[in-house]
N, C-alpha and C positions, 0 to 999 in steps of 0.2 A: 814390573812386578817384584823383582828382587830388591828394589829400593824400599818397598813397603813391607814385604815379608820374605826375608831371605830364606834360602833352602835349609840353613842350619836349624831353623825353627822346627822343621819337620824331621830332624834326624833323631836316631835312637840315643845319641849322646847328649841331647839338650837337657838342661837342668830343670825342666818344668814338669816332670812326671807327676808330682803330687798335685800340682795345679790342674793338670789335665784330668786326673782322677776326680777331683772336686768338680770340675766343669762337667764331666760326664755324669756324675752322680747327683749334683745339687744345683748347679748354675745354668746348665744348658750351654750350648756353644753355637755360635753363628756358623753359617755355611758360606762357602765361597761360590761366586757366580762363575761357573766353568764353561758357560756358553762360548762357543768359538774356539775352545781349546781341546776338543775331543781328540784330535789327531796327535796331541802332545801328552795326553794323560794315559796312565796305565789303569785308571779306574773310570767307570762310566759316569760317575757324578761324585760330588762331595758329600752327599747325604750319608750320614753315619760314619764319616771318616775319622772322627775323634776316636771312636772305639776300635776302628780298623787299623789306624796307623799312628795314632798319637799316644795311646795309653801304653804304659809299660806292659810287657807280656805277662808279668806276674799279677797285674791288676785286672786284666780282661777276663770275662765280660763284666761290665758295670751297668746296672739298671738305673735309669734316670728317675728321680722323684722330684716333683715340684713342691714338696712340702715346705722346704726352706723359702723358696720364692714366694709362696702364698703367705707364709708367716710375715715376711718382710713387707710384702705388698700391702697387706691388711694393716700392719703397724703404721706404715707411712700414710696410708689412706685415712686412718682414723685418728692420727696424731699429727702434731706439727713440731717435730724435733728440730733442735738447733743443728742442722746439718747442711753442709755445702758440698755439692757434687760438681766436679770439674771433668769435662770430657773434651776430647779432640774431635773436630768435625770429620776427619777422615780416619779416625780410629774405628775399626770394625766393631769394637765393644760398645761404641755409641749407639749401635743398633739395638742394644739390649739395655739401654740406660734406664735410670729411675724415671717413672712417669712424672709428668708435670701436673700434679694435682692442683686443681683450681682452689684459690682462697688460702693457700698456705703462706704465712708470713715468714716463718723461720726456715723452712725447707727450700733451699735455693739451688738452682741448676745453672751452670755456666758452660757454654760450648765454645771452645777456642776456634775461631775461624781458621780453617786449613790445618788445624792442630792434629797431632797424632796421639798415640798412647802415652806420650811423654808430656801431655798437657799438665801444667801446674799453675799455681797462682802467678809465678814469675814469668810464665810464657803467655799469659792472657794479655789482650790489648790493655793499655793503660787505664782506660775508663772502667773496664771490668775488674782489673786489679784493685782499683780504688773502692769499688762497691764491695768486693769480698773483704778487704781489710777493714773498711768502715763497719761492716756487719760483725766481723769478729770482735772488733773493739767495742761495739755496742753490747754484745753478749758478755764480754769480760767486765763491762762497767755495771751490769745488772746485779 
C-alpha cells in the first residue's frame, strides 16, 4: 500500500492543501476500499475522509458542488474539442476520468497499461505514443 500511496500524502505537512480544497468543493474525490483493514484503521470507513483528514483545518467544512463537473461534462458531450487525456491504469483518479463519448474524433483518451498518476506521453507504449504525436501533428498542420 505504501508503494502506491505513502503515508506522507495524508500528513498535515503535505503541500496539496489547495488541491484538496478544490477536490472537496468542485472535483469530488475517490474513496479507498478499506475492506479487510478495519483492525488497522482509526476510522470506520473512508467515506468523507477528505473533509475529515485531508483539508487544512482553516478550510473545513467545505460543501461539494457538482456545478463545475456538470459544465465540463456537458461541454465535452456537446462538443468535440481537440483534447487528449492520458491516464494511468492503476491511478485512482482514472476512476473519475473523462467519459468516452461515442463519435468524438478529436477528444481522445489513452490509458497507460499498469501506469500510475505519472502517466505521460513518454510513458505510454510506443504504439500509443505514436498515435498521440501523430494526432498533435495533425492538429498543428490544420
